[in-house]
DODREN-149712 format. One record per atom (N, C-alpha, C, O, CB): x, y, z. Coordinates in steps of 0.1 Angstrom, whole numbers, plus 5000, padded with zeros to 4 digits. Glycine has a CB too. Example, Ala and Ser with C-alpha at 12.3 -4.5 7.8 and 13.67 -1.06 7.14 Angstrom:
! residues 2
513249435078 512349555078 513249675078 514249675085 511349555090 512849785071 513749895071 512950005079 513450115080 514149945057 
//
This chain:
! residues 224
500849885000 500050005000 500950135000 501850145008 499149995013 500650224991 501450344990 501150445001 500050445007 501150404977 502150525004 501950625015 501050735009 501250774998 503350675020 500150775018 499150875013 499451015020 499551015032 497750835016 499451115012 499751255018 498551345014 498151355003 501151315013 498051415024 496951515022 497651645020 498251695029 495951515034 497351705008 497951845006 496751945006 495851944999 498751844991 496952045016 495852135018 496452285015 497252335022 495352135033 495952345004 496352475000 495252524991 494752464983 497552464993 494952664993 493852724985 494352754971 493452794963 493352854992 495652744968 496052774955 496352644947 497152564950 497352854956 495552634936 495552524928 496952504922 497452384921 494552534916 497652604918 498952594912 499952534923 500752454919 499552734908 499852574935 500752514946 500452374948 501352294950 500652604959 499152334948 498852194951 499352104940 499851994942 497352184952 499252164927 499652084916 501152064915 501651964912 499252154903 501852174919 503352164920 503752064930 504651974927 503952304924 503152074942 503551974952 503251834948 504051744949 502852004966 502051814944 501551684939 502451624929 502751504930 500151694933 502851694919 503751644909 505051584914 505451474910 504051754899 505651654923 506851614929 506651494938 507551404938 507451724938 505551484946 505351374954 504951244947 505351134950 504251404964 504151264936 503751154927 504951084921 505050964920 502751194916 505951164917 507251104912 507951014922 508750934918 508151224908 507651034935 508250954945 507350834949 507550764959 508551044958 506250824941 505250714943 504350734955 503850634961 505950584945 504150854959 503250884970 501850904964 501650964953 503551004978 500850864972 499450894968 499151024974 499551054985 498450784973 498451114966 498151254970 496651284970 496051254960 498851344962 496151334981 494851374982 494851524984 495551574992 494051314993 494051594976 494051744976 492851804984 491751744983 494051804962 493051914991 491951984997 492252134994 493352174996 491851965013 491152214990 491352354987 491152444998 491452564996 490452384976 490652395009 490452485020 490352405034 490352285033 489152575018 490352475045 490452405058 489252315060 489352205066 490552505069 488052365056 486852285058 486852155051 486552045057 485552355054 487252155038 487352035030 488451945036 488351825035 487652075015 489552005041 490651925047 490151835059 490551725060 491752015051 489351905067 488751835079 487751725075 487651625081 488151925088 486951755064 486051655060 486751535054 486351415057 485051705049 487851555047 488551445041 489251365052 489251245052 489651495031 489851435062 490651365072 489651285081 490051185086 491351465081 488451345084 487551265091 487151135085 486851025091 486351355094 487051145071 486651025064 487750925062 487550805062 486051065051 488950975060 490150885057 491250895066 492450875062 490650925043 491050925079 492150945089 493150825089 494350845090 491550965103 492550705089 493450585090 494350565078 495350505079 492550475091 493950625067 494750605054 495750725052 496650705043 493750605043 495650825059 496550945057 497750935066 497650915078 495751075060 498850945059 500250925066 500851055070 501651055079 501150845058 500551155063 501151295065 500351405059 499651375049 502551295059 500351515065 499551635059 500551755057 501251795065 498451675069 500351805045 501051935042 499952035043 498952035035 501751935027 500052135052 498952225055 499352365054 500152415061 498452195069 498652435045 498952585043 498252655055 497252615060 498352625030 498752765059 498252845071 497152935066 496052935071 499352935077 497453025056 496453125052 495453075041 495853065030 497153255047 494253045046 493252985037 491853035040 491653075051 493252835037 490953035030 489553085033 488752985041 489152865042 488853115020 487653025046 486752945054 487352895068 486752925079 486452815046 488452835067 489152785080 490652785078 491152715069 488552635084 491352855086 492852865083 493552745089 492952655096 493352995089 494852735086 495652615089 495752595104 495752475109 497052635084 495852705112 495952685127 494652615132 494752525140 496052835134 493452655127 492252595132 492152445128 491652365135 490952675126 492652425116 492652285111 493552195120 493252085125 493052275096 494752255123 495752185131 495152155145 495252045150 497052275132 494652255150 494052235165 493052115164 493052025173 493252365170 492152115154 491152005155 491651875152 491251775158 490052035145 492651865143 493351735140 494051675152 494051555155 494251755129 494751775160 495551735171 494651685182 495251625192 496451845175 493451715182 492551665193 492351515193 492051455203 491151725192 492651455181 492351315179 493551235172 493551115173 491151295171 494451305166 495451235159 496851295161 497051415163 495051235144 497851205159 499251255159 499951245146 501151245145 500051175169 499051245135 499651235122 500651345119 500351455123 498451245112 501751315113 502751415111 502151535102 501551505092 504051355104 502451655106 501951775099 503051865096 503851915105 500751845107 503151905083 504152005079 503352135075 502552135066 505051955067 503652245082 502852365078 503552445067 504852455067 502652465091 502852495058 503352575047 502752715048 501552735049 502852505033 503652815048 503152945049 504053045043 505253025041 503052975063 503453165039 504253275033 504753365043 505553455039 503453345023 504353335055 504853425067 506053355074 505953235078 503653445077 507053425075 508253375081 508653425095 509753405099 509453395072 507653485101 507853535115 508253425125 507553325126 506653625119 509253465133 509653365143 508553325153 508353205156 510853415152 507753425156 506653395165 505553295160 504953215167 505953525169 505453305146 504553215139 505053075140 504252975142 504453255125 506353055139 506952925140 506852865154 506452755156 508452925135 507152945164 506952895178 505552865180 505252765187 507453005188 504652945175 503152915178 502852785171 502052705177 502353035172 503352755159 503052635153 503652515160 502952415162 503552635138 504852525165 505452415173 504652385186 504452275190 506852455177 504152495191 503352485204 502152405201 501652325210 503052625210 501452425189 500252345186 500452205181 499552135180 499552425176 501752165179 502052035175 502452015161 502351905156 500851945178 503052115155 503552105142 504852025142 505652045151 503752255136 505051945132 506251865131 507351925123 508551915126 505951725125 506952005112 507952085105 507252205100 506052215100 508452005092 508052315096 507452435093 508252495081 509452515082 507552535105 507652505069 508352555057 507752675052 506552685049 508352445047 508652775050 508152905045 508252915030 509252885024 508953025052 507152965024 507152985010 507953115006 507953205014 505553005005 508553114995 508653014985 509752904990 510652944997 509053064971 509552784986 510452674990 510852594978 510152594967 509852585002 511852514979 512352424969 511452294970 511452234980 513852394970 510752254959 509952134960 510752014964 510351924971 509352094947 512052014960 512951904963 513251894978 513351784984 514351914954 513452014984 513652014998 512451975006 512451895016 514052155003 511252015001 510051975007 509851825006 509551765016 508852035000 510151764995 510051614994 511051545003 510851445009 510451574979 512251605005 513351555014 512751555028 513051455036 514651635013 512151665032 511551665046 510451575048 510351505058 511051815049 509651555038 508551455039 509051315041 508651245049 507651455026 510051285033 510751155034 511351125047 511351015052 511751135023 511951235052 512651225065 511651195076 511951115085 513451355068 510551265076 509551255087 508851115085 508651045095 508451365085 508551075073 507950945071 508850825076 508450725081 507550935056 510150845073 511050745077 511150735092 511250625098 512550775071 511150845099 511150845113 509850785120 509950705129 511350985119 508750815114 507450775119 507150625116 506250565122 506450855114 507750575106 507450435101 508450335106 508250215104 507250435087 509550375112 510550275116 510050195128 509450255137 511850345120 510250065127 509749975137 510949915145 511749835138 508849865131 511049935157 512149875165 511649785175 512549715181 512949985172 510349775178 509849685188 510649695201 511049595207 509849545183 510849805206 511749825218 511049925227 510550025223 513149875214 511049895240 510549975250 511650015260 512349935266 509349905257 511750145263 512750195273 512050245285 510950295284 513550305266 512650225297 512050275309 513050345318 514050285321 511350155317 512750465321 513550545330 512850615341 512050705338 514350635322 513050565353 512350635364 510850655363 510350755367 513050775366 510150555358 508750565357 508250625343 507050625340 508150645368 509250665334 508950715321 509150595312 510250545311 509750835317 508150555305 508150445296 508050495281 507050555278 507150335299 509050465273 509050505259 508950385250 509850305250 510150585255 507850375242 507650265233 508050305219 507450395213 506150225233 509250255214 509850305202 508950245190 508950295179 511350265200 508350135192 507450075182 506250165179 506050205168 507049935185 505450195190 504350275189 504550425190 503550505189 503450235199 505850465192 506250605193 505350665203 504750775200 506150675180 505150605215 504350665225 505050665239 506150605241 503150575226 504550755248 505150765261 504150745272 502950795271 505750905262 504550685282 503750655294 504450705307 505750695307 503350505296 503750765316 504350805329 503550735339 502350755341 504250965330 504350645347 503650555357 502450485352 501350475358 503250645369 502650435339 501550355333 500450435326 499650375319 500950285343 500550565327 499550655321 499950705307 501050765307 499150765330 499150695296 499550735284 499650895283 498750965288 498550685273 500750945277 500951085276 500851125262 501551075254 502251135282 500051225259 499851275245 500951365241 501151475247 498551335243 501751325231 502951405227 502851425212 502451335205 504251345231 503351535207 503551555192 504751475188 505651445197 503651705188 504851455175 506151385170 507351445175 508351385179 506051375155 507451585174 508651655177 508951645192 510051635196 508551805173 507951655201 508051645215 508651505218 509551485227 506751675222 508051395212 508551265214 509951245210 510751195218 507651165206 510351295199 511751285194 512651365203 513751315205 511851345180 512351485208 513251555217 513451485230 514551475234 512651695220 512251425236 512351345248 513251225246 514151185254 511051305253 513051155234 513751035231 515351065230 516150985234 513250965218 515651175224 517051215222 517651245236 518851205238 517151345213 516951315245 517451335258 517651205265 518751195272 516651425265 516751115265 516750995272 517950905266 518650835274 515450925271 518050905253 519150825247 520550875251 521550795250 519050835232 520550995256 521851055260 521851085275 522351185280 522151185252 521150995282 520951015297 522351055304 523350985302 520350895303 522351155312 523551195320 524451285311 525451325317 524251075325 524151315299 525051395291 524451535289 523251545285 525351325278 525251635291 524751765289 524751805274 525751785267 525751865296 523651835268 523451855254 523252005251 522352065257 522351775249 524052065242 523852205238 522652225230 522152125223 525152255231 522152345229 520952365221 521252345207 520452295199 520352515223 522452385202 522852365188 522852215185 522352175174 524252425185 523352125194 523351985191 522051925191 521751835183 524251925202 521151965199 519751925200 519051965186 518351885180 519051995211 519252095182 518752135169 519152055157 518352015149 519152285166 520452015157 521051945146 520551795146 520351735136 522551945148 520351745158 519951595159 518451575159 518051475154 520551535171 517651675164 516251655165 515551725154 514551675148 515651695179 515951855151 515351925140 516051905126 515551945116 515252065143 517151835127 517951805115 518651925109 518452035113 516951745105 519451895098 520351995092 519652115087 520152225087 521151935082 518452095082 517852205074 516852295082 516052375076 517052135062 517052295095 516252385103 517152505108 518152475114 515552315115 516752625105 517652735109 516752825119 516652945117 518152815096 516352765129 515452845138 516152895150 517452895151 514352755143 515452945160 516053005172 516052895183 515152805183 515253125176 516952905192 517052805202 515852805212 515652715219 518252825210 515052915211 513852935220 512852825215 511952795223 513353075218 512952775203 512052675199 512252555208 511252495213 512252635183 513552515211 513852405220 513252435234 512552345240 515252385221 513452555239 513052595253 511552575254 510952535264 513452735256 510752615243 509352605243 508952455244 507952415251 508752665230 509552375236 509252225236 509652165249 508852075254 509952155225 510752205255 511052145268 510052185278 509652105287 512452195272 509552305278 508552345288 507352265287 506752215297 508252495285 506952235275 505652155273 505952005277 505051945284 505252155257 507151955274 507451815278 507451805293 506951705299 508751775271 508051895300 508051895314 506751895321 506451815330 508852015319 505851975315 504451995320 503751855318 503051815326 503752105312 503951795306 503251665303 503851555312 503051465316 503451635289 505051555315 505651455324 505351465338 505651375346 507051445321 504751585342 504351615356 505651615365 506551685363 503251505361 505551535376 506651525385 507951475379 509051515383 506351445397 507751395369 508951335362 509651445353 510751415348 508551205354 509051555351 509651665344 510951715350 511751765343 508651775343 511051685363 512351735369 513551655364 514651705366 512251715385 513351545358 514451465352 515151545341 516351515338 514051325347 514551645335 515151725324 515751845331 515051935335 513951765313 517051845332 517751945339 518152055329 518552035318 519051875346 518052185334 518552295326 519952315329 520352335341 517752425328 520852315319 522352335322 522652475317 522652505305 523152235314 522752565326 522952705323 524152735314 525252675316 523052795337 523852815303 524852845294 525152725284 525952745275 526152875302 524552615286 524752505277 523552455270 523352475258 525452375284 522652395278 521452345272 520652255282 520152305292 521852265260 520552125279 519752045288 520351905290 521151855282 518252035282 519951835301 520451705304 519351625310 518551675318 521651715313 519151495306 518251405312 518951325323 519851255320 517551315301 518551335335 519251275346 518251235357 517351305361 520251375352 518351105362 517451065372 518251045385 519050965387 516850925368 517851145394 518551145408 517551175418 517951185430 519751235408 
//
């Protein structure tokens, strides 16, 4: 079964451009011309959709509203597409659970590369469960439990926590975290990391104390 991607953009030209490049990579593409149509399609075909490319500025229902509604029920990877490159917009998107953020105009080849990278991360099966001080990470299901209770995390939050846990006891700089969790093609501000750490700590509850702030450096996962 081919991987299915939902492309949501009010510009027909943009949808066609993206679709052409994705189809060349053997992806199945479903198109939506606005936020309302996107939600209708997702509600009907949620189990079949592997990733969403979502424009921000659209009529009827904007990308933020679509994102909020989808995140209430699904962790499907979402890449936001926008003509606005403001830093606060990016931080806002990550807060809502965006996995990647691409500013228009962009190279279709780079877009496809990011799609492939995210799909590779989300489809990898390791059948492995890690447990640290009451925090249980299921690498197969890409899920997190705290004292047996499921914790709802975005893909990016999961990957950041996993990276910290994989390097338990090691002080990690913000640059190193950006390079390893956000990958080579993200040129954002380190405050993006701080924002994600804050959310992860909150979701982990009392276990959030395991993520230590290393002043002037970054962060460290340590159980003491």
